[in-house]
PDB file of N, CA, C and O in Angstrom:
ATOM      1  N   MET A   1      92.031 138.741 166.375  1.00  0.00           N
ATOM      2  CA  MET A   1      91.113 137.604 166.718  1.00  0.00           C
ATOM      3  C   MET A   1      91.882 136.546 167.431  1.00  0.00           C
ATOM      4  O   MET A   1      91.287 135.761 168.169  1.00  0.00           O
ATOM      5  N   GLU A   2      93.171 136.478 167.254  1.00  0.00           N
ATOM      6  CA  GLU A   2      93.970 135.565 167.998  1.00  0.00           C
ATOM      7  C   GLU A   2      93.975 135.657 169.483  1.00  0.00           C
ATOM      8  O   GLU A   2      94.215 136.751 169.994  1.00  0.00           O
ATOM      9  N   GLU A   3      93.710 134.513 170.297  1.00  0.00           N
ATOM     10  CA  GLU A   3      93.669 134.465 171.595  1.00  0.00           C
ATOM     11  C   GLU A   3      94.916 134.016 172.059  1.00  0.00           C
ATOM     12  O   GLU A   3      95.428 133.063 171.472  1.00  0.00           O
ATOM     13  N   GLU A   4      95.584 134.614 173.158  1.00  0.00           N
ATOM     14  CA  GLU A   4      96.769 134.204 173.720  1.00  0.00           C
ATOM     15  C   GLU A   4      96.789 132.794 174.177  1.00  0.00           C
ATOM     16  O   GLU A   4      95.895 132.403 174.928  1.00  0.00           O
ATOM     17  N   GLY A   5      97.781 131.957 173.768  1.00  0.00           N
ATOM     18  CA  GLY A   5      97.820 130.571 174.242  1.00  0.00           C
ATOM     19  C   GLY A   5      96.769 129.718 173.770  1.00  0.00           C
ATOM     20  O   GLY A   5      96.584 128.620 174.294  1.00  0.00           O
ATOM     21  N   LYS A   6      96.036 130.154 172.778  1.00  0.00           N
ATOM     22  CA  LYS A   6      94.943 129.360 172.235  1.00  0.00           C
ATOM     23  C   LYS A   6      94.978 129.374 170.750  1.00  0.00           C
ATOM     24  O   LYS A   6      95.467 130.327 170.143  1.00  0.00           O
ATOM     25  N   GLU A   7      94.474 128.348 170.157  1.00  0.00           N
ATOM     26  CA  GLU A   7      94.402 128.392 168.638  1.00  0.00           C
ATOM     27  C   GLU A   7      92.998 127.966 168.205  1.00  0.00           C
ATOM     28  O   GLU A   7      92.376 127.093 168.811  1.00  0.00           O
ATOM     29  N   TYR A   8      92.539 128.585 167.178  1.00  0.00           N
ATOM     30  CA  TYR A   8      91.265 128.372 166.713  1.00  0.00           C
ATOM     31  C   TYR A   8      91.122 126.971 165.841  1.00  0.00           C
ATOM     32  O   TYR A   8      91.781 126.797 164.816  1.00  0.00           O
ATOM     33  N   ASN A   9      90.350 126.158 166.269  1.00  0.00           N
ATOM     34  CA  ASN A   9      90.093 124.842 165.632  1.00  0.00           C
ATOM     35  C   ASN A   9      89.033 125.053 164.552  1.00  0.00           C
ATOM     36  O   ASN A   9      87.878 125.307 164.891  1.00  0.00           O
ATOM     37  N   TRP A  10      89.373 124.959 163.287  1.00  0.00           N
ATOM     38  CA  TRP A  10      88.342 125.167 162.240  1.00  0.00           C
ATOM     39  C   TRP A  10      87.367 124.035 162.134  1.00  0.00           C
ATOM     40  O   TRP A  10      86.318 124.165 161.502  1.00  0.00           O
ATOM     41  N   TYR A  11      87.698 122.937 162.739  1.00  0.00           N
ATOM     42  CA  TYR A  11      86.954 121.703 162.600  1.00  0.00           C
ATOM     43  C   TYR A  11      85.848 121.671 163.659  1.00  0.00           C
ATOM     44  O   TYR A  11      84.777 121.098 163.460  1.00  0.00           O
ATOM     45  N   THR A  12      86.154 122.308 164.786  1.00  0.00           N
ATOM     46  CA  THR A  12      85.091 122.387 165.862  1.00  0.00           C
ATOM     47  C   THR A  12      84.559 123.692 166.041  1.00  0.00           C
ATOM     48  O   THR A  12      83.595 123.855 166.788  1.00  0.00           O
ATOM     49  N   GLY A  13      85.197 124.835 165.307  1.00  0.00           N
ATOM     50  CA  GLY A  13      84.687 126.151 165.450  1.00  0.00           C
ATOM     51  C   GLY A  13      84.928 126.808 166.911  1.00  0.00           C
ATOM     52  O   GLY A  13      84.219 127.697 167.384  1.00  0.00           O
ATOM     53  N   LYS A  14      85.941 126.276 167.484  1.00  0.00           N
ATOM     54  CA  LYS A  14      86.149 126.716 168.927  1.00  0.00           C
ATOM     55  C   LYS A  14      87.606 126.984 169.082  1.00  0.00           C
ATOM     56  O   LYS A  14      88.424 126.359 168.407  1.00  0.00           O
ATOM     57  N   TRP A  15      87.961 127.894 169.950  1.00  0.00           N
ATOM     58  CA  TRP A  15      89.195 128.130 170.561  1.00  0.00           C
ATOM     59  C   TRP A  15      89.739 127.056 171.433  1.00  0.00           C
ATOM     60  O   TRP A  15      89.055 126.775 172.418  1.00  0.00           O
ATOM     61  N   GLU A  16      90.800 126.433 171.255  1.00  0.00           N
ATOM     62  CA  GLU A  16      91.377 125.323 172.076  1.00  0.00           C
ATOM     63  C   GLU A  16      92.716 125.699 172.596  1.00  0.00           C
ATOM     64  O   GLU A  16      93.488 126.476 172.034  1.00  0.00           O
ATOM     65  N   GLU A  17      92.938 125.047 173.778  1.00  0.00           N
ATOM     66  CA  GLU A  17      94.363 125.233 174.329  1.00  0.00           C
ATOM     67  C   GLU A  17      95.344 124.822 173.400  1.00  0.00           C
ATOM     68  O   GLU A  17      95.172 123.783 172.764  1.00  0.00           O
ATOM     69  N   GLU A  18      96.495 125.612 173.228  1.00  0.00           N
ATOM     70  CA  GLU A  18      97.571 125.259 172.319  1.00  0.00           C
ATOM     71  C   GLU A  18      98.306 124.138 172.901  1.00  0.00           C
ATOM     72  O   GLU A  18      98.650 124.208 174.081  1.00  0.00           O
ATOM     73  N   SER A  19      98.583 123.101 172.187  1.00  0.00           N
ATOM     74  CA  SER A  19      99.418 122.034 172.649  1.00  0.00           C
ATOM     75  C   SER A  19     100.813 122.100 172.091  1.00  0.00           C
ATOM     76  O   SER A  19     101.053 122.835 171.133  1.00  0.00           O
ATOM     77  N   GLY A  20     101.677 121.410 172.615  1.00  0.00           N
ATOM     78  CA  GLY A  20     103.084 121.348 172.056  1.00  0.00           C
ATOM     79  C   GLY A  20     103.147 120.866 170.683  1.00  0.00           C
ATOM     80  O   GLY A  20     103.933 121.364 169.877  1.00  0.00           O
ATOM     81  N   THR A  21     102.327 119.890 170.374  1.00  0.00           N
ATOM     82  CA  THR A  21     102.267 119.325 168.876  1.00  0.00           C
ATOM     83  C   THR A  21     101.109 120.142 168.303  1.00  0.00           C
ATOM     84  O   THR A  21     100.212 120.652 168.975  1.00  0.00           O
ATOM     85  N   SER A  22     101.243 120.200 167.002  1.00  0.00           N
ATOM     86  CA  SER A  22     100.110 120.884 166.179  1.00  0.00           C
ATOM     87  C   SER A  22      98.932 119.946 166.082  1.00  0.00           C
ATOM     88  O   SER A  22      99.038 118.886 165.464  1.00  0.00           O
ATOM     89  N   THR A  23      97.868 120.289 166.647  1.00  0.00           N
ATOM     90  CA  THR A  23      96.669 119.531 166.528  1.00  0.00           C
ATOM     91  C   THR A  23      95.757 119.926 165.309  1.00  0.00           C
ATOM     92  O   THR A  23      94.834 119.190 164.959  1.00  0.00           O
ATOM     93  N   THR A  24      96.018 121.002 164.732  1.00  0.00           N
ATOM     94  CA  THR A  24      95.227 121.410 163.532  1.00  0.00           C
ATOM     95  C   THR A  24      96.049 120.904 162.320  1.00  0.00           C
ATOM     96  O   THR A  24      97.050 121.492 161.909  1.00  0.00           O
ATOM     97  N   THR A  25      95.568 119.809 161.801  1.00  0.00           N
ATOM     98  CA  THR A  25      96.087 119.235 160.629  1.00  0.00           C
ATOM     99  C   THR A  25      95.418 119.970 159.376  1.00  0.00           C
ATOM    100  O   THR A  25      94.198 119.903 159.228  1.00  0.00           O
ATOM    101  N   LYS A  26      96.192 120.642 158.514  1.00  0.00           N
ATOM    102  CA  LYS A  26      95.602 121.203 157.375  1.00  0.00           C
ATOM    103  C   LYS A  26      95.202 120.158 156.384  1.00  0.00           C
ATOM    104  O   LYS A  26      95.925 119.196 156.126  1.00  0.00           O
ATOM    105  N   PRO A  27      94.014 120.370 155.823  1.00  0.00           N
ATOM    106  CA  PRO A  27      93.577 119.339 154.789  1.00  0.00           C
ATOM    107  C   PRO A  27      94.521 119.640 153.551  1.00  0.00           C
ATOM    108  O   PRO A  27      94.813 120.763 153.142  1.00  0.00           O
ATOM    109  N   THR A  28      94.923 118.481 153.056  1.00  0.00           N
ATOM    110  CA  THR A  28      95.984 118.481 151.902  1.00  0.00           C
ATOM    111  C   THR A  28      95.251 117.989 150.568  1.00  0.00           C
ATOM    112  O   THR A  28      94.610 116.940 150.612  1.00  0.00           O
ATOM    113  N   CYS A  29      95.321 118.614 149.562  1.00  0.00           N
ATOM    114  CA  CYS A  29      94.756 118.239 148.273  1.00  0.00           C
ATOM    115  C   CYS A  29      95.448 116.991 147.697  1.00  0.00           C
ATOM    116  O   CYS A  29      96.669 116.903 147.573  1.00  0.00           O
ATOM    117  N   GLN A  30      94.566 116.034 147.355  1.00  0.00           N
ATOM    118  CA  GLN A  30      95.175 114.704 146.667  1.00  0.00           C
ATOM    119  C   GLN A  30      95.758 115.015 145.370  1.00  0.00           C
ATOM    120  O   GLN A  30      96.723 114.388 144.933  1.00  0.00           O
ATOM    121  N   LYS A  31      95.180 115.994 144.728  1.00  0.00           N
ATOM    122  CA  LYS A  31      95.596 116.299 143.340  1.00  0.00           C
ATOM    123  C   LYS A  31      96.946 117.041 143.219  1.00  0.00           C
ATOM    124  O   LYS A  31      97.928 116.561 142.653  1.00  0.00           O
ATOM    125  N   CYS A  32      96.901 118.310 143.830  1.00  0.00           N
ATOM    126  CA  CYS A  32      98.081 119.202 143.622  1.00  0.00           C
ATOM    127  C   CYS A  32      98.861 119.266 144.864  1.00  0.00           C
ATOM    128  O   CYS A  32      99.986 119.754 144.753  1.00  0.00           O
ATOM    129  N   GLY A  33      98.481 118.865 146.037  1.00  0.00           N
ATOM    130  CA  GLY A  33      99.222 118.873 147.246  1.00  0.00           C
ATOM    131  C   GLY A  33      99.137 120.200 148.005  1.00  0.00           C
ATOM    132  O   GLY A  33      99.867 120.465 148.959  1.00  0.00           O
ATOM    133  N   GLY A  34      98.188 121.023 147.512  1.00  0.00           N
ATOM    134  CA  GLY A  34      98.098 122.289 148.241  1.00  0.00           C
ATOM    135  C   GLY A  34      97.415 122.176 149.587  1.00  0.00           C
ATOM    136  O   GLY A  34      96.712 121.192 149.817  1.00  0.00           O
ATOM    137  N   SER A  35      97.577 123.097 150.457  1.00  0.00           N
ATOM    138  CA  SER A  35      96.732 123.010 151.732  1.00  0.00           C
ATOM    139  C   SER A  35      96.378 124.340 152.188  1.00  0.00           C
ATOM    140  O   SER A  35      97.038 125.309 151.813  1.00  0.00           O
ATOM    141  N   SER A  36      95.358 124.464 152.993  1.00  0.00           N
ATOM    142  CA  SER A  36      94.681 125.610 153.497  1.00  0.00           C
ATOM    143  C   SER A  36      94.255 125.571 154.881  1.00  0.00           C
ATOM    144  O   SER A  36      94.008 124.494 155.422  1.00  0.00           O
ATOM    145  N   ASP A  37      94.153 126.698 155.498  1.00  0.00           N
ATOM    146  CA  ASP A  37      93.580 126.797 156.996  1.00  0.00           C
ATOM    147  C   ASP A  37      92.139 126.681 156.802  1.00  0.00           C
ATOM    148  O   ASP A  37      91.490 126.186 157.725  1.00  0.00           O
ATOM    149  N   MET A  38      91.574 127.039 155.804  1.00  0.00           N
ATOM    150  CA  MET A  38      90.100 127.158 155.599  1.00  0.00           C
ATOM    151  C   MET A  38      89.486 125.824 155.455  1.00  0.00           C
ATOM    152  O   MET A  38      90.155 124.863 155.075  1.00  0.00           O
ATOM    153  N   ASP A  39      88.253 125.735 155.742  1.00  0.00           N
ATOM    154  CA  ASP A  39      87.556 124.490 155.776  1.00  0.00           C
ATOM    155  C   ASP A  39      86.744 124.314 154.413  1.00  0.00           C
ATOM    156  O   ASP A  39      85.517 124.229 154.368  1.00  0.00           O
ATOM    157  N   TRP A  40      87.522 124.273 153.402  1.00  0.00           N
ATOM    158  CA  TRP A  40      86.960 124.136 152.013  1.00  0.00           C
ATOM    159  C   TRP A  40      86.546 122.609 151.856  1.00  0.00           C
ATOM    160  O   TRP A  40      87.119 121.678 152.421  1.00  0.00           O
ATOM    161  N   LYS A  41      85.449 122.500 150.991  1.00  0.00           N
ATOM    162  CA  LYS A  41      85.125 121.124 150.503  1.00  0.00           C
ATOM    163  C   LYS A  41      86.122 120.645 149.376  1.00  0.00           C
ATOM    164  O   LYS A  41      86.576 119.504 149.300  1.00  0.00           O
ATOM    165  N   TYR A  42      86.402 121.709 148.493  1.00  0.00           N
ATOM    166  CA  TYR A  42      87.422 121.275 147.428  1.00  0.00           C
ATOM    167  C   TYR A  42      88.675 122.249 147.581  1.00  0.00           C
ATOM    168  O   TYR A  42      88.660 123.309 148.206  1.00  0.00           O
ATOM    169  N   CYS A  43      89.695 121.739 146.943  1.00  0.00           N
ATOM    170  CA  CYS A  43      91.012 122.638 146.855  1.00  0.00           C
ATOM    171  C   CYS A  43      90.732 123.868 146.118  1.00  0.00           C
ATOM    172  O   CYS A  43      90.262 123.842 144.980  1.00  0.00           O
ATOM    173  N   PRO A  44      91.042 125.065 146.815  1.00  0.00           N
ATOM    174  CA  PRO A  44      90.840 126.428 146.123  1.00  0.00           C
ATOM    175  C   PRO A  44      91.806 126.517 145.090  1.00  0.00           C
ATOM    176  O   PRO A  44      91.668 127.471 144.325  1.00  0.00           O
ATOM    177  N   TYR A  45      92.829 125.678 144.875  1.00  0.00           N
ATOM    178  CA  TYR A  45      93.945 125.908 143.879  1.00  0.00           C
ATOM    179  C   TYR A  45      93.615 125.185 142.588  1.00  0.00           C
ATOM    180  O   TYR A  45      93.816 125.743 141.509  1.00  0.00           O
ATOM    181  N   CYS A  46      93.088 123.895 142.666  1.00  0.00           N
ATOM    182  CA  CYS A  46      92.859 123.197 141.417  1.00  0.00           C
ATOM    183  C   CYS A  46      91.454 122.533 141.403  1.00  0.00           C
ATOM    184  O   CYS A  46      91.055 121.895 140.429  1.00  0.00           O
ATOM    185  N   GLY A  47      90.770 122.703 142.462  1.00  0.00           N
ATOM    186  CA  GLY A  47      89.421 122.188 142.523  1.00  0.00           C
ATOM    187  C   GLY A  47      89.353 120.606 142.858  1.00  0.00           C
ATOM    188  O   GLY A  47      88.281 120.007 142.783  1.00  0.00           O
ATOM    189  N   GLY A  48      90.539 119.971 143.228  1.00  0.00           N
ATOM    190  CA  GLY A  48      90.556 118.603 143.610  1.00  0.00           C
ATOM    191  C   GLY A  48      89.964 118.395 145.015  1.00  0.00           C
ATOM    192  O   GLY A  48      89.772 119.345 145.775  1.00  0.00           O
ATOM    193  N   LEU A  49      89.685 117.140 145.327  1.00  0.00           N
ATOM    194  CA  LEU A  49      89.129 116.974 146.601  1.00  0.00           C
ATOM    195  C   LEU A  49      90.310 116.911 147.710  1.00  0.00           C
ATOM    196  O   LEU A  49      91.414 116.420 147.477  1.00  0.00           O
ATOM    197  N   TRP A  50      89.941 117.447 148.885  1.00  0.00           N
ATOM    198  CA  TRP A  50      90.927 117.289 149.995  1.00  0.00           C
ATOM    199  C   TRP A  50      91.101 115.994 150.498  1.00  0.00           C
ATOM    200  O   TRP A  50      90.199 115.176 150.320  1.00  0.00           O
ATOM    201  N   GLU A  51      92.192 115.660 151.139  1.00  0.00           N
ATOM    202  CA  GLU A  51      92.343 114.303 151.698  1.00  0.00           C
ATOM    203  C   GLU A  51      91.566 114.484 153.171  1.00  0.00           C
ATOM    204  O   GLU A  51      91.670 115.561 153.758  1.00  0.00           O
ATOM    205  N   PRO A  52      90.904 113.555 153.655  1.00  0.00           N
ATOM    206  CA  PRO A  52      90.297 113.683 154.931  1.00  0.00           C
ATOM    207  C   PRO A  52      91.311 113.876 156.038  1.00  0.00           C
ATOM    208  O   PRO A  52      92.364 113.239 156.073  1.00  0.00           O
ATOM    209  N   THR A  53      90.939 114.825 156.991  1.00  0.00           N
ATOM    210  CA  THR A  53      91.901 115.121 158.023  1.00  0.00           C
ATOM    211  C   THR A  53      91.163 114.944 159.399  1.00  0.00           C
ATOM    212  O   THR A  53      89.957 115.151 159.528  1.00  0.00           O
ATOM    213  N   ASN A  54      91.944 114.567 160.354  1.00  0.00           N
ATOM    214  CA  ASN A  54      91.451 114.358 161.842  1.00  0.00           C
ATOM    215  C   ASN A  54      90.180 113.331 161.785  1.00  0.00           C
ATOM    216  O   ASN A  54      89.327 113.401 162.670  1.00  0.00           O
ATOM    217  N   GLY A  55      90.077 112.428 160.784  1.00  0.00           N
ATOM    218  CA  GLY A  55      89.089 111.367 160.831  1.00  0.00           C
ATOM    219  C   GLY A  55      87.707 112.070 160.403  1.00  0.00           C
ATOM    220  O   GLY A  55      86.649 111.496 160.661  1.00  0.00           O
ATOM    221  N   ARG A  56      87.718 113.228 159.793  1.00  0.00           N
ATOM    222  CA  ARG A  56      86.443 113.931 159.550  1.00  0.00           C
ATOM    223  C   ARG A  56      86.200 113.855 157.967  1.00  0.00           C
ATOM    224  O   ARG A  56      87.100 114.042 157.148  1.00  0.00           O
ATOM    225  N   GLU A  57      84.892 113.563 157.644  1.00  0.00           N
ATOM    226  CA  GLU A  57      84.592 113.489 156.335  1.00  0.00           C
ATOM    227  C   GLU A  57      84.542 114.921 155.739  1.00  0.00           C
ATOM    228  O   GLU A  57      84.043 115.879 156.329  1.00  0.00           O
ATOM    229  N   ILE A  58      85.105 114.968 154.518  1.00  0.00           N
ATOM    230  CA  ILE A  58      85.151 116.302 153.895  1.00  0.00           C
ATOM    231  C   ILE A  58      84.291 116.228 152.658  1.00  0.00           C
ATOM    232  O   ILE A  58      84.155 117.219 151.942  1.00  0.00           O
TER     233      ILE A  58
END
């Protein structure tokens, strides 16, 4: 499913041009510090809330 030179943005649901810097900031759990590529509302590891990423309310 990976497209050459593009990366999937889970926040917009679209493929975007890959930039030199990582634009996809993984949400990080405030409780256990775990992170995931998926767009969970809660941490799949401990059930804690994610820290907001990319100015998006989670």
